[in-house]
CHARMM-style PDB file with segment names, atoms N, HN, CA, C and O in Angstrom:
ATOM      1  N   MET     1      -8.848 -78.385 -37.564  1.00  0.00      PROA
ATOM      2  CA  MET     1      -9.676 -78.101 -36.342  1.00  0.00      PROA
ATOM      3  C   MET     1      -9.848 -79.608 -37.641  1.00  0.00      PROA
ATOM      4  O   MET     1      -9.301 -79.503 -38.738  1.00  0.00      PROA
ATOM      5  N   LEU     2     -10.737 -81.010 -37.229  1.00  0.00      PROA
ATOM      6  HN  LEU     2     -11.182 -81.096 -36.337  1.00  0.00      PROA
ATOM      7  CA  LEU     2     -11.471 -81.582 -37.938  1.00  0.00      PROA
ATOM      8  C   LEU     2     -12.438 -80.122 -37.991  1.00  0.00      PROA
ATOM      9  O   LEU     2     -12.206 -78.966 -37.639  1.00  0.00      PROA
ATOM     10  N   GLY     3     -13.927 -80.967 -38.770  1.00  0.00      PROA
ATOM     11  HN  GLY     3     -14.116 -81.907 -39.056  1.00  0.00      PROA
ATOM     12  CA  GLY     3     -14.972 -81.479 -37.634  1.00  0.00      PROA
ATOM     13  C   GLY     3     -15.685 -80.434 -38.966  1.00  0.00      PROA
ATOM     14  O   GLY     3     -14.926 -80.029 -39.846  1.00  0.00      PROA
ATOM     15  N   PRO     4     -17.371 -80.018 -39.000  1.00  0.00      PROA
ATOM     16  CA  PRO     4     -18.140 -79.693 -40.613  1.00  0.00      PROA
ATOM     17  C   PRO     4     -17.712 -78.517 -40.972  1.00  0.00      PROA
ATOM     18  O   PRO     4     -17.278 -77.711 -40.149  1.00  0.00      PROA
ATOM     19  N   ALA     5     -17.781 -78.292 -42.188  1.00  0.00      PROA
ATOM     20  HN  ALA     5     -18.134 -78.947 -42.856  1.00  0.00      PROA
ATOM     21  CA  ALA     5     -16.960 -76.518 -42.455  1.00  0.00      PROA
ATOM     22  C   ALA     5     -18.182 -76.080 -42.183  1.00  0.00      PROA
ATOM     23  O   ALA     5     -19.178 -76.697 -42.560  1.00  0.00      PROA
ATOM     24  N   GLY     6     -18.248 -74.802 -41.396  1.00  0.00      PROA
ATOM     25  HN  GLY     6     -17.439 -74.301 -41.089  1.00  0.00      PROA
ATOM     26  CA  GLY     6     -18.495 -73.997 -41.211  1.00  0.00      PROA
ATOM     27  C   GLY     6     -19.333 -73.823 -40.349  1.00  0.00      PROA
ATOM     28  O   GLY     6     -20.327 -73.136 -40.583  1.00  0.00      PROA
ATOM     29  N   THR     7     -19.164 -74.294 -39.385  1.00  0.00      PROA
ATOM     30  HN  THR     7     -18.357 -74.853 -39.195  1.00  0.00      PROA
ATOM     31  CA  THR     7     -19.228 -74.925 -37.710  1.00  0.00      PROA
ATOM     32  C   THR     7     -17.661 -73.922 -37.111  1.00  0.00      PROA
ATOM     33  O   THR     7     -16.719 -73.608 -37.839  1.00  0.00      PROA
ATOM     34  N   GLN     8     -17.772 -73.665 -35.914  1.00  0.00      PROA
ATOM     35  HN  GLN     8     -18.536 -73.920 -35.322  1.00  0.00      PROA
ATOM     36  CA  GLN     8     -16.895 -72.955 -35.463  1.00  0.00      PROA
ATOM     37  C   GLN     8     -16.307 -73.586 -33.856  1.00  0.00      PROA
ATOM     38  O   GLN     8     -17.109 -74.121 -33.091  1.00  0.00      PROA
ATOM     39  N   VAL     9     -14.830 -73.438 -33.496  1.00  0.00      PROA
ATOM     40  HN  VAL     9     -14.178 -73.003 -34.118  1.00  0.00      PROA
ATOM     41  CA  VAL     9     -14.324 -73.485 -32.541  1.00  0.00      PROA
ATOM     42  C   VAL     9     -13.894 -73.160 -31.769  1.00  0.00      PROA
ATOM     43  O   VAL     9     -12.812 -72.701 -32.137  1.00  0.00      PROA
ATOM     44  N   THR    10     -13.959 -73.101 -31.185  1.00  0.00      PROA
ATOM     45  HN  THR    10     -14.837 -73.474 -30.886  1.00  0.00      PROA
ATOM     46  CA  THR    10     -12.630 -72.396 -29.555  1.00  0.00      PROA
ATOM     47  C   THR    10     -11.664 -72.703 -29.704  1.00  0.00      PROA
ATOM     48  O   THR    10     -11.752 -73.866 -30.097  1.00  0.00      PROA
ATOM     49  N   LEU    11     -10.456 -72.364 -29.643  1.00  0.00      PROA
ATOM     50  HN  LEU    11     -10.385 -71.419 -29.323  1.00  0.00      PROA
ATOM     51  CA  LEU    11      -9.311 -72.589 -29.876  1.00  0.00      PROA
ATOM     52  C   LEU    11      -8.357 -72.306 -28.255  1.00  0.00      PROA
ATOM     53  O   LEU    11      -7.238 -72.346 -28.766  1.00  0.00      PROA
ATOM     54  N   THR    12      -8.146 -72.126 -27.139  1.00  0.00      PROA
ATOM     55  HN  THR    12      -9.055 -72.094 -26.724  1.00  0.00      PROA
ATOM     56  CA  THR    12      -6.906 -72.097 -26.135  1.00  0.00      PROA
ATOM     57  C   THR    12      -6.072 -72.170 -26.266  1.00  0.00      PROA
ATOM     58  O   THR    12      -5.613 -73.060 -26.982  1.00  0.00      PROA
ATOM     59  N   VAL    13      -5.278 -71.211 -25.611  1.00  0.00      PROA
ATOM     60  HN  VAL    13      -5.652 -70.488 -25.029  1.00  0.00      PROA
ATOM     61  CA  VAL    13      -3.922 -71.172 -26.354  1.00  0.00      PROA
ATOM     62  C   VAL    13      -2.916 -70.877 -25.156  1.00  0.00      PROA
ATOM     63  O   VAL    13      -2.471 -69.815 -25.593  1.00  0.00      PROA
ATOM     64  N   THR    14      -2.420 -71.019 -24.267  1.00  0.00      PROA
ATOM     65  HN  THR    14      -2.781 -71.881 -23.912  1.00  0.00      PROA
ATOM     66  CA  THR    14      -1.553 -71.036 -22.913  1.00  0.00      PROA
ATOM     67  C   THR    14      -0.664 -70.967 -23.226  1.00  0.00      PROA
ATOM     68  O   THR    14      -0.284 -72.007 -23.764  1.00  0.00      PROA
ATOM     69  N   ARG    15       0.406 -69.795 -23.189  1.00  0.00      PROA
ATOM     70  HN  ARG    15       0.098 -68.950 -22.752  1.00  0.00      PROA
ATOM     71  CA  ARG    15       2.178 -69.535 -23.718  1.00  0.00      PROA
ATOM     72  C   ARG    15       2.577 -69.544 -21.428  1.00  0.00      PROA
ATOM     73  O   ARG    15       2.179 -69.150 -20.332  1.00  0.00      PROA
ATOM     74  N   GLN    16       3.658 -70.364 -22.195  1.00  0.00      PROA
ATOM     75  HN  GLN    16       3.982 -70.684 -23.085  1.00  0.00      PROA
ATOM     76  CA  GLN    16       4.875 -70.281 -21.810  1.00  0.00      PROA
ATOM     77  C   GLN    16       5.816 -68.523 -21.214  1.00  0.00      PROA
ATOM     78  O   GLN    16       6.542 -67.770 -21.864  1.00  0.00      PROA
ATOM     79  N   GLY    17       5.286 -68.443 -19.591  1.00  0.00      PROA
ATOM     80  HN  GLY    17       4.696 -69.054 -19.064  1.00  0.00      PROA
ATOM     81  CA  GLY    17       5.905 -67.003 -18.716  1.00  0.00      PROA
ATOM     82  C   GLY    17       4.938 -66.787 -18.900  1.00  0.00      PROA
ATOM     83  O   GLY    17       5.521 -66.216 -19.821  1.00  0.00      PROA
ATOM     84  N   GLU    18       2.719 -66.415 -19.144  1.00  0.00      PROA
ATOM     85  HN  GLU    18       2.245 -66.879 -18.395  1.00  0.00      PROA
ATOM     86  CA  GLU    18       2.000 -65.586 -19.782  1.00  0.00      PROA
ATOM     87  C   GLU    18       1.072 -66.199 -18.318  1.00  0.00      PROA
ATOM     88  O   GLU    18       1.228 -67.251 -17.698  1.00  0.00      PROA
ATOM     89  N   SER    19       0.229 -65.235 -18.130  1.00  0.00      PROA
ATOM     90  HN  SER    19       0.103 -64.381 -18.634  1.00  0.00      PROA
ATOM     91  CA  SER    19      -0.636 -66.569 -16.430  1.00  0.00      PROA
ATOM     92  C   SER    19      -1.656 -66.878 -16.768  1.00  0.00      PROA
ATOM     93  O   SER    19      -2.274 -67.891 -16.440  1.00  0.00      PROA
ATOM     94  N   GLU    20      -2.246 -65.316 -18.083  1.00  0.00      PROA
ATOM     95  HN  GLU    20      -1.744 -64.493 -18.349  1.00  0.00      PROA
ATOM     96  CA  GLU    20      -3.713 -65.371 -18.545  1.00  0.00      PROA
ATOM     97  C   GLU    20      -3.110 -66.353 -20.309  1.00  0.00      PROA
ATOM     98  O   GLU    20      -2.101 -66.356 -21.014  1.00  0.00      PROA
ATOM     99  N   SER    21      -4.523 -67.066 -20.306  1.00  0.00      PROA
ATOM    100  HN  SER    21      -5.342 -67.064 -19.733  1.00  0.00      PROA
ATOM    101  CA  SER    21      -4.797 -68.105 -21.745  1.00  0.00      PROA
ATOM    102  C   SER    21      -5.605 -66.639 -22.464  1.00  0.00      PROA
ATOM    103  O   SER    21      -6.084 -65.601 -22.007  1.00  0.00      PROA
ATOM    104  N   LEU    22      -5.361 -67.499 -24.397  1.00  0.00      PROA
ATOM    105  HN  LEU    22      -4.972 -68.342 -24.768  1.00  0.00      PROA
ATOM    106  CA  LEU    22      -5.695 -66.215 -24.908  1.00  0.00      PROA
ATOM    107  C   LEU    22      -7.045 -67.500 -25.440  1.00  0.00      PROA
ATOM    108  O   LEU    22      -6.856 -68.705 -25.276  1.00  0.00      PROA
ATOM    109  N   GLU    23      -8.499 -66.864 -26.146  1.00  0.00      PROA
ATOM    110  HN  GLU    23      -8.652 -65.885 -26.280  1.00  0.00      PROA
ATOM    111  CA  GLU    23      -9.138 -67.981 -26.902  1.00  0.00      PROA
ATOM    112  C   GLU    23      -9.783 -66.902 -28.181  1.00  0.00      PROA
ATOM    113  O   GLU    23     -10.285 -65.779 -28.221  1.00  0.00      PROA
ATOM    114  N   PHE    24      -9.565 -67.575 -28.784  1.00  0.00      PROA
ATOM    115  HN  PHE    24      -9.157 -68.488 -28.751  1.00  0.00      PROA
ATOM    116  CA  PHE    24     -10.188 -67.349 -30.460  1.00  0.00      PROA
ATOM    117  C   PHE    24     -11.147 -68.732 -30.444  1.00  0.00      PROA
ATOM    118  O   PHE    24     -11.245 -69.887 -30.029  1.00  0.00      PROA
ATOM    119  N   ILE    25     -11.616 -67.933 -31.038  1.00  0.00      PROA
ATOM    120  HN  ILE    25     -11.537 -66.994 -31.375  1.00  0.00      PROA
ATOM    121  CA  ILE    25     -13.149 -68.492 -32.877  1.00  0.00      PROA
ATOM    122  C   ILE    25     -12.278 -68.131 -33.213  1.00  0.00      PROA
ATOM    123  O   ILE    25     -11.415 -67.254 -33.164  1.00  0.00      PROA
ATOM    124  N   ILE    26     -13.009 -69.979 -34.064  1.00  0.00      PROA
ATOM    125  HN  ILE    26     -13.709 -70.692 -34.104  1.00  0.00      PROA
ATOM    126  CA  ILE    26     -12.582 -69.690 -35.972  1.00  0.00      PROA
ATOM    127  C   ILE    26     -13.043 -70.671 -35.941  1.00  0.00      PROA
ATOM    128  O   ILE    26     -13.199 -71.600 -35.148  1.00  0.00      PROA
ATOM    129  N   THR    27     -13.528 -70.122 -37.995  1.00  0.00      PROA
ATOM    130  HN  THR    27     -13.400 -69.368 -38.639  1.00  0.00      PROA
ATOM    131  CA  THR    27     -14.951 -70.999 -38.471  1.00  0.00      PROA
ATOM    132  C   THR    27     -14.434 -72.289 -39.390  1.00  0.00      PROA
ATOM    133  O   THR    27     -13.893 -72.348 -40.495  1.00  0.00      PROA
ATOM    134  N   ARG    28     -14.655 -72.824 -38.876  1.00  0.00      PROA
ATOM    135  HN  ARG    28     -15.094 -72.776 -37.979  1.00  0.00      PROA
ATOM    136  CA  ARG    28     -13.813 -74.579 -40.137  1.00  0.00      PROA
ATOM    137  C   ARG    28     -14.224 -74.141 -41.386  1.00  0.00      PROA
ATOM    138  O   ARG    28     -15.333 -73.619 -41.507  1.00  0.00      PROA
ATOM    139  N   ALA    29     -13.478 -74.283 -42.334  1.00  0.00      PROA
ATOM    140  HN  ALA    29     -12.577 -74.706 -42.236  1.00  0.00      PROA
ATOM    141  CA  ALA    29     -13.407 -74.419 -43.680  1.00  0.00      PROA
ATOM    142  C   ALA    29     -12.651 -76.121 -44.264  1.00  0.00      PROA
ATOM    143  O   ALA    29     -11.880 -77.010 -43.903  1.00  0.00      PROA
ATOM    144  N   ARG    30     -13.504 -75.728 -45.329  1.00  0.00      PROA
ATOM    145  HN  ARG    30     -14.131 -75.006 -45.622  1.00  0.00      PROA
ATOM    146  CA  ARG    30     -12.380 -77.267 -46.637  1.00  0.00      PROA
ATOM    147  C   ARG    30     -11.439 -76.846 -47.024  1.00  0.00      PROA
ATOM    148  O   ARG    30     -11.263 -75.921 -47.818  1.00  0.00      PROA
ATOM    149  N   ILE    31     -10.511 -77.684 -46.336  1.00  0.00      PROA
ATOM    150  HN  ILE    31     -10.654 -78.435 -45.691  1.00  0.00      PROA
ATOM    151  CA  ILE    31      -9.680 -77.742 -47.017  1.00  0.00      PROA
ATOM    152  C   ILE    31      -8.636 -78.524 -48.002  1.00  0.00      PROA
ATOM    153  O   ILE    31      -7.902 -79.407 -47.558  1.00  0.00      PROA
ATOM    154  N   THR    32      -8.629 -78.198 -49.134  1.00  0.00      PROA
ATOM    155  HN  THR    32      -9.225 -77.480 -49.494  1.00  0.00      PROA
ATOM    156  CA  THR    32      -8.004 -79.224 -49.415  1.00  0.00      PROA
ATOM    157  C   THR    32      -6.873 -78.874 -50.542  1.00  0.00      PROA
ATOM    158  O   THR    32      -6.898 -77.941 -51.345  1.00  0.00      PROA
ATOM    159  N   ILE    33      -5.713 -80.045 -50.351  1.00  0.00      PROA
ATOM    160  HN  ILE    33      -5.693 -80.803 -49.698  1.00  0.00      PROA
ATOM    161  CA  ILE    33      -4.653 -80.137 -50.438  1.00  0.00      PROA
ATOM    162  C   ILE    33      -3.544 -80.604 -51.454  1.00  0.00      PROA
ATOM    163  O   ILE    33      -2.590 -80.861 -50.719  1.00  0.00      PROA
ATOM    164  N   ALA    34      -3.234 -80.803 -52.502  1.00  0.00      PROA
ATOM    165  HN  ALA    34      -4.008 -80.595 -53.099  1.00  0.00      PROA
ATOM    166  CA  ALA    34      -2.572 -81.981 -53.804  1.00  0.00      PROA
ATOM    167  C   ALA    34      -2.147 -82.658 -52.613  1.00  0.00      PROA
ATOM    168  O   ALA    34      -1.942 -82.204 -51.487  1.00  0.00      PROA
ATOM    169  N   SER    35      -2.052 -83.815 -53.058  1.00  0.00      PROA
ATOM    170  HN  SER    35      -2.219 -84.184 -53.973  1.00  0.00      PROA
ATOM    171  CA  SER    35      -1.576 -85.227 -52.623  1.00  0.00      PROA
ATOM    172  C   SER    35      -0.001 -85.083 -53.611  1.00  0.00      PROA
ATOM    173  O   SER    35       1.086 -85.309 -53.078  1.00  0.00      PROA
ATOM    174  N   VAL    36      -0.119 -84.702 -54.998  1.00  0.00      PROA
ATOM    175  HN  VAL    36      -1.002 -84.518 -55.431  1.00  0.00      PROA
ATOM    176  CA  VAL    36       1.361 -84.873 -55.184  1.00  0.00      PROA
ATOM    177  C   VAL    36       1.772 -83.049 -55.715  1.00  0.00      PROA
ATOM    178  O   VAL    36       0.807 -82.345 -56.012  1.00  0.00      PROA
ATOM    179  N   THR    37       3.306 -82.386 -55.795  1.00  0.00      PROA
ATOM    180  HN  THR    37       4.090 -82.958 -55.554  1.00  0.00      PROA
ATOM    181  CA  THR    37       3.827 -81.598 -56.317  1.00  0.00      PROA
ATOM    182  C   THR    37       4.280 -82.092 -57.010  1.00  0.00      PROA
ATOM    183  O   THR    37       4.333 -83.317 -57.114  1.00  0.00      PROA
ATOM    184  N   GLY    38       5.009 -80.857 -58.088  1.00  0.00      PROA
ATOM    185  HN  GLY    38       4.966 -79.861 -58.004  1.00  0.00      PROA
ATOM    186  CA  GLY    38       5.916 -81.032 -58.845  1.00  0.00      PROA
ATOM    187  C   GLY    38       6.758 -80.043 -59.708  1.00  0.00      PROA
ATOM    188  O   GLY    38       7.689 -79.833 -58.930  1.00  0.00      PROA
ATOM    189  N   GLU    39       6.931 -79.559 -60.434  1.00  0.00      PROA
ATOM    190  HN  GLU    39       6.175 -79.729 -61.065  1.00  0.00      PROA
ATOM    191  CA  GLU    39       8.080 -79.599 -60.935  1.00  0.00      PROA
ATOM    192  C   GLU    39       9.195 -79.737 -62.061  1.00  0.00      PROA
ATOM    193  O   GLU    39      10.184 -80.305 -61.597  1.00  0.00      PROA
ATOM    194  N   MET    40       9.364 -79.318 -63.675  1.00  0.00      PROA
ATOM    195  HN  MET    40       8.560 -78.857 -64.051  1.00  0.00      PROA
ATOM    196  CA  MET    40      10.963 -79.726 -64.252  1.00  0.00      PROA
ATOM    197  C   MET    40      11.788 -79.187 -63.906  1.00  0.00      PROA
ATOM    198  O   MET    40      11.745 -77.971 -63.717  1.00  0.00      PROA
ATOM    199  N   LYS    41      12.398 -79.616 -63.787  1.00  0.00      PROA
ATOM    200  HN  LYS    41      12.432 -80.603 -63.940  1.00  0.00      PROA
ATOM    201  CA  LYS    41      14.654 -79.160 -63.470  1.00  0.00      PROA
ATOM    202  C   LYS    41      15.148 -78.869 -64.458  1.00  0.00      PROA
ATOM    203  O   LYS    41      15.152 -79.673 -65.390  1.00  0.00      PROA
ATOM    204  N   ASP    42      15.523 -78.060 -64.533  1.00  0.00      PROA
ATOM    205  HN  ASP    42      15.520 -77.407 -63.776  1.00  0.00      PROA
ATOM    206  CA  ASP    42      16.434 -77.803 -66.449  1.00  0.00      PROA
ATOM    207  C   ASP    42      17.160 -78.577 -67.259  1.00  0.00      PROA
ATOM    208  O   ASP    42      17.381 -78.633 -68.469  1.00  0.00      PROA
ATOM    209  N   ASN    43      17.522 -79.240 -66.165  1.00  0.00      PROA
ATOM    210  HN  ASN    43      17.343 -79.195 -65.183  1.00  0.00      PROA
ATOM    211  CA  ASN    43      18.121 -80.397 -67.155  1.00  0.00      PROA
ATOM    212  C   ASN    43      17.592 -81.604 -67.025  1.00  0.00      PROA
ATOM    213  O   ASN    43      18.030 -82.660 -66.570  1.00  0.00      PROA
ATOM    214  N   GLY    44      16.130 -81.145 -67.704  1.00  0.00      PROA
ATOM    215  HN  GLY    44      15.774 -80.287 -68.074  1.00  0.00      PROA
ATOM    216  CA  GLY    44      14.849 -82.041 -67.626  1.00  0.00      PROA
ATOM    217  C   GLY    44      14.707 -83.132 -67.312  1.00  0.00      PROA
ATOM    218  O   GLY    44      14.244 -84.109 -67.900  1.00  0.00      PROA
ATOM    219  N   ILE    45      15.282 -82.923 -65.952  1.00  0.00      PROA
ATOM    220  HN  ILE    45      15.658 -82.129 -65.474  1.00  0.00      PROA
ATOM    221  CA  ILE    45      14.382 -84.063 -64.934  1.00  0.00      PROA
ATOM    222  C   ILE    45      13.240 -83.687 -63.939  1.00  0.00      PROA
ATOM    223  O   ILE    45      13.433 -82.493 -63.713  1.00  0.00      PROA
ATOM    224  N   ALA    46      12.182 -84.083 -63.250  1.00  0.00      PROA
ATOM    225  HN  ALA    46      12.025 -85.054 -63.434  1.00  0.00      PROA
ATOM    226  CA  ALA    46      10.826 -84.227 -62.962  1.00  0.00      PROA
ATOM    227  C   ALA    46      10.815 -84.702 -61.774  1.00  0.00      PROA
ATOM    228  O   ALA    46      10.840 -85.845 -61.319  1.00  0.00      PROA
ATOM    229  N   TYR    47      10.742 -82.858 -60.979  1.00  0.00      PROA
ATOM    230  HN  TYR    47      10.722 -81.930 -61.349  1.00  0.00      PROA
ATOM    231  CA  TYR    47      10.666 -83.188 -59.173  1.00  0.00      PROA
ATOM    232  C   TYR    47       9.399 -83.221 -58.451  1.00  0.00      PROA
ATOM    233  O   TYR    47       8.730 -82.283 -58.019  1.00  0.00      PROA
ATOM    234  N   ILE    48       9.176 -84.601 -58.396  1.00  0.00      PROA
ATOM    235  HN  ILE    48       9.720 -85.363 -58.746  1.00  0.00      PROA
ATOM    236  CA  ILE    48       7.480 -84.846 -57.959  1.00  0.00      PROA
ATOM    237  C   ILE    48       7.846 -85.515 -56.337  1.00  0.00      PROA
ATOM    238  O   ILE    48       8.552 -86.321 -55.730  1.00  0.00      PROA
ATOM    239  N   ASP    49       6.946 -84.657 -56.223  1.00  0.00      PROA
ATOM    240  HN  ASP    49       6.373 -84.003 -56.716  1.00  0.00      PROA
ATOM    241  CA  ASP    49       6.582 -84.271 -54.294  1.00  0.00      PROA
ATOM    242  C   ASP    49       5.365 -85.289 -53.526  1.00  0.00      PROA
ATOM    243  O   ASP    49       4.310 -84.822 -53.099  1.00  0.00      PROA
ATOM    244  N   ILE    50       5.857 -87.252 -53.417  1.00  0.00      PROA
ATOM    245  HN  ILE    50       6.714 -87.632 -53.764  1.00  0.00      PROA
ATOM    246  CA  ILE    50       4.065 -87.551 -52.859  1.00  0.00      PROA
ATOM    247  C   ILE    50       4.163 -87.128 -51.439  1.00  0.00      PROA
ATOM    248  O   ILE    50       4.999 -87.463 -50.600  1.00  0.00      PROA
ATOM    249  N   ASN    51       2.965 -86.183 -51.313  1.00  0.00      PROA
ATOM    250  HN  ASN    51       2.286 -85.911 -51.994  1.00  0.00      PROA
ATOM    251  CA  ASN    51       2.469 -85.972 -49.982  1.00  0.00      PROA
ATOM    252  C   ASN    51       1.347 -86.954 -48.842  1.00  0.00      PROA
ATOM    253  O   ASN    51       0.893 -86.707 -47.724  1.00  0.00      PROA
ATOM    254  N   SER    52       1.237 -87.920 -49.613  1.00  0.00      PROA
ATOM    255  HN  SER    52       1.605 -88.121 -50.521  1.00  0.00      PROA
ATOM    256  CA  SER    52       0.254 -88.124 -48.981  1.00  0.00      PROA
ATOM    257  C   SER    52      -0.408 -89.199 -50.305  1.00  0.00      PROA
ATOM    258  O   SER    52      -0.442 -88.606 -51.384  1.00  0.00      PROA
ATOM    259  N   PHE    53      -0.837 -90.418 -50.348  1.00  0.00      PROA
ATOM    260  HN  PHE    53      -0.809 -90.900 -49.472  1.00  0.00      PROA
ATOM    261  CA  PHE    53      -0.993 -91.343 -50.642  1.00  0.00      PROA
ATOM    262  C   PHE    53      -2.729 -91.323 -50.471  1.00  0.00      PROA
ATOM    263  O   PHE    53      -3.116 -91.016 -49.344  1.00  0.00      PROA
ATOM    264  N   GLY    54      -3.760 -91.617 -51.469  1.00  0.00      PROA
ATOM    265  HN  GLY    54      -3.446 -91.867 -52.385  1.00  0.00      PROA
ATOM    266  CA  GLY    54      -4.909 -91.269 -51.292  1.00  0.00      PROA
ATOM    267  C   GLY    54      -5.268 -92.031 -53.621  1.00  0.00      PROA
ATOM    268  O   GLY    54      -4.617 -92.643 -54.468  1.00  0.00      PROA
ATOM    269  N   GLU    55      -6.428 -91.496 -53.524  1.00  0.00      PROA
ATOM    270  HN  GLU    55      -6.957 -90.998 -52.836  1.00  0.00      PROA
ATOM    271  CA  GLU    55      -7.415 -92.735 -54.132  1.00  0.00      PROA
ATOM    272  C   GLU    55      -6.546 -91.504 -56.125  1.00  0.00      PROA
ATOM    273  O   GLU    55      -6.236 -91.906 -57.247  1.00  0.00      PROA
ATOM    274  N   LYS    56      -6.534 -89.991 -55.429  1.00  0.00      PROA
ATOM    275  HN  LYS    56      -6.786 -89.665 -54.518  1.00  0.00      PROA
ATOM    276  CA  LYS    56      -6.141 -89.637 -56.197  1.00  0.00      PROA
ATOM    277  C   LYS    56      -5.373 -89.648 -57.261  1.00  0.00      PROA
ATOM    278  O   LYS    56      -5.575 -89.480 -58.464  1.00  0.00      PROA
ATOM    279  N   THR    57      -3.842 -90.029 -56.173  1.00  0.00      PROA
ATOM    280  HN  THR    57      -3.678 -90.165 -55.196  1.00  0.00      PROA
ATOM    281  CA  THR    57      -2.155 -89.654 -56.468  1.00  0.00      PROA
ATOM    282  C   THR    57      -2.034 -90.018 -57.555  1.00  0.00      PROA
ATOM    283  O   THR    57      -1.864 -89.413 -58.614  1.00  0.00      PROA
ATOM    284  N   THR    58      -2.121 -91.015 -57.313  1.00  0.00      PROA
ATOM    285  HN  THR    58      -2.259 -91.507 -56.453  1.00  0.00      PROA
ATOM    286  CA  THR    58      -2.517 -91.573 -59.235  1.00  0.00      PROA
ATOM    287  C   THR    58      -2.179 -90.532 -60.454  1.00  0.00      PROA
ATOM    288  O   THR    58      -1.112 -90.284 -61.015  1.00  0.00      PROA
ATOM    289  N   ARG    59      -3.567 -89.995 -60.654  1.00  0.00      PROA
ATOM    290  HN  ARG    59      -4.434 -90.196 -60.198  1.00  0.00      PROA
ATOM    291  CA  ARG    59      -3.861 -88.973 -61.248  1.00  0.00      PROA
ATOM    292  C   ARG    59      -3.567 -88.103 -61.716  1.00  0.00      PROA
ATOM    293  O   ARG    59      -3.498 -87.753 -62.894  1.00  0.00      PROA
ATOM    294  N   GLU    60      -3.148 -87.210 -59.881  1.00  0.00      PROA
ATOM    295  HN  GLU    60      -3.204 -87.495 -58.924  1.00  0.00      PROA
ATOM    296  CA  GLU    60      -2.851 -85.683 -60.223  1.00  0.00      PROA
ATOM    297  C   GLU    60      -1.043 -85.945 -60.503  1.00  0.00      PROA
ATOM    298  O   GLU    60      -0.167 -85.245 -61.010  1.00  0.00      PROA
ATOM    299  N   ARG    61      -1.064 -87.396 -59.846  1.00  0.00      PROA
ATOM    300  HN  ARG    61      -1.776 -87.965 -59.434  1.00  0.00      PROA
ATOM    301  CA  ARG    61       1.040 -87.982 -60.568  1.00  0.00      PROA
ATOM    302  C   ARG    61       0.596 -87.477 -61.845  1.00  0.00      PROA
ATOM    303  O   ARG    61       0.908 -86.291 -61.743  1.00  0.00      PROA
ATOM    304  N   LEU    62      -0.078 -87.653 -63.294  1.00  0.00      PROA
ATOM    305  HN  LEU    62      -0.332 -88.617 -63.377  1.00  0.00      PROA
ATOM    306  CA  LEU    62      -0.279 -88.010 -64.268  1.00  0.00      PROA
ATOM    307  C   LEU    62      -0.543 -86.852 -64.814  1.00  0.00      PROA
ATOM    308  O   LEU    62      -0.016 -86.725 -65.919  1.00  0.00      PROA
ATOM    309  N   MET    63      -1.500 -85.469 -64.260  1.00  0.00      PROA
ATOM    310  HN  MET    63      -1.928 -85.572 -63.362  1.00  0.00      PROA
ATOM    311  CA  MET    63      -2.009 -83.972 -64.393  1.00  0.00      PROA
ATOM    312  C   MET    63       0.002 -83.528 -64.686  1.00  0.00      PROA
ATOM    313  O   MET    63       0.592 -82.755 -65.441  1.00  0.00      PROA
ATOM    314  N   LEU    64       0.598 -84.884 -63.223  1.00  0.00      PROA
ATOM    315  HN  LEU    64       0.118 -85.512 -62.610  1.00  0.00      PROA
ATOM    316  CA  LEU    64       1.849 -83.114 -63.222  1.00  0.00      PROA
ATOM    317  C   LEU    64       3.093 -83.751 -64.831  1.00  0.00      PROA
ATOM    318  O   LEU    64       3.805 -82.990 -65.485  1.00  0.00      PROA
ATOM    319  N   CYS    65       2.982 -85.098 -65.020  1.00  0.00      PROA
ATOM    320  HN  CYS    65       2.403 -85.717 -64.489  1.00  0.00      PROA
ATOM    321  CA  CYS    65       3.659 -85.211 -66.443  1.00  0.00      PROA
ATOM    322  C   CYS    65       3.171 -84.680 -67.789  1.00  0.00      PROA
ATOM    323  O   CYS    65       4.052 -84.344 -68.581  1.00  0.00      PROA
ATOM    324  N   ARG    66       2.296 -84.594 -68.047  1.00  0.00      PROA
ATOM    325  HN  ARG    66       1.580 -84.867 -67.404  1.00  0.00      PROA
ATOM    326  CA  ARG    66       2.208 -83.500 -69.582  1.00  0.00      PROA
ATOM    327  C   ARG    66       2.679 -82.737 -69.843  1.00  0.00      PROA
ATOM    328  OT1 ARG    66       2.430 -82.194 -70.919  1.00  0.00      PROA
TER     329      ARG     66
END
């Protein structure tokens, strides 16, 4: 849920076949996800997975290739 870290949000969940909904209060946190992940394969080929393009993508890709 997007919003300022440290703030709370209430989630209401309804389920098919259930008459009552469930409510959960969660606290937002800042989550950092790398835009690039990867690994070296046995045959010397690098596998690089670009999850999103952003300001740090090139830098993160270069760090994987070192």
